[in-house]
N, C-alpha and C positions, 0 to 999 in steps of 0.2 A: 303290931307294926312289923313289917317284913325287914329283913336285913337291908335290902335295897332302899326302902323308905327311910331307914335310920341313916344310911349314908347320905341320902339326899338332904335330910334334915340337918345333918352335920355340915354339909356344904352351905346350906342356907344360913346357918348360925355363923360360920366363919365369914361368909360374905358380909353379913350384917355387922359383925364385930369390926371388920376392916373399914367400915364407913366412919367418917369423922363426926357425924351428927348423933351418934349414940351416946347417951348420958351414962354416967357411972353406974347408977342403979340398974338401968336396962342392960348394960354390959355384964354386970354381975349375974343377973337373972339368965341371960343368954349363956354365959359361961357355965353356970350351974346346970342348965338344961343340957348343954353340950356334953358335960361330964356324964350325966345320967344316960344319955343316948349312946355315948361311946362305950360305957360299961355294958349296956344291954347288947350292943352290936358285938363287942368282944366276947361276951358269954355265948352268944349264938354261934359265933365263928368257932369257938373252942368246942362246942357241942358237935358242930358239923364236922370238924376235923377228927373228932373221936369216932364218928360214924364212918368216915372215909378210911380210917385206920383199921376198921373191922373188916373191910373188904380185902381179901388176900387172893393174889393171883396164884392159880395152880400151875403146875408144870405144863399141862396141855393147853394153856392159854385161857382156860375158863376161870371164873371167879367163884369164890365161896364166901359166905358171910359167917364170920366167927363172932361169938359173944365176947364182950369185953367186961372186965370188972371196972366199973366206973365209980 
């Protein structure tokens, strides 16, 4: 699942949880799914941030890619 798809799913979960007709069991299942999706999205975001940090701008305006110890 892509990062964008995860965000979309989180929005769907929040929208569903905000509705009055959701029972306790369904709410708990949605909440658990939301936590899993959020963790996966956060991990992907951290990984992407690490890649961005590897890009270092040179004095002449060009960029170089440096390895990082992750």
